[in-house]
C-alpha positions as CSV (number, residue, x, y, z in Angstrom):
1,X,7.3,15.4,22.6
2,X,9.9,17.7,24.1
3,X,9.3,20.9,26.1
4,X,10.7,23.7,23.8
5,X,9.8,21.9,20.6
6,X,6.2,21.5,21.7
7,X,5.6,25.3,21.7
8,X,7.2,25.6,18.2
9,X,4.9,22.8,17.0
10,X,1.9,24.6,18.5
11,X,2.7,27.7,16.6
12,X,3.2,25.8,13.4
13,X,-0.1,23.9,13.9
14,X,-2.0,27.2,14.5
15,X,-0.5,28.7,11.3
16,X,-1.5,25.5,9.4
17,X,-5.0,25.7,10.9
18,X,-5.4,29.3,9.8
19,X,-4.3,28.3,6.3
20,X,-6.8,25.4,6.2
21,X,-9.8,27.3,7.6
22,X,-12.0,25.2,5.4
23,X,-11.5,22.1,7.6
24,X,-12.7,23.4,10.9
25,X,-12.8,19.8,12.3
26,X,-9.1,19.4,11.5
27,X,-8.4,22.7,13.2
28,X,-10.1,21.6,16.4
29,X,-8.2,18.3,16.4
30,X,-4.9,20.1,15.8
31,X,-5.7,22.4,18.7
32,X,-6.5,19.5,21.0
33,X,-3.2,17.8,20.0
34,X,-1.3,21.0,20.6
35,X,-2.9,21.4,24.0
36,X,-2.0,17.9,25.0
37,X,1.6,18.5,24.0
């Protein structure tokens, strides 16, 4: 929700996804949300 912030959120989400590699489903969902942003 906000141009510049969206990119920062995406990076944070990707980092979180890497940390939580156990939950692959969550990672995919996070990626989808980031792409939508």
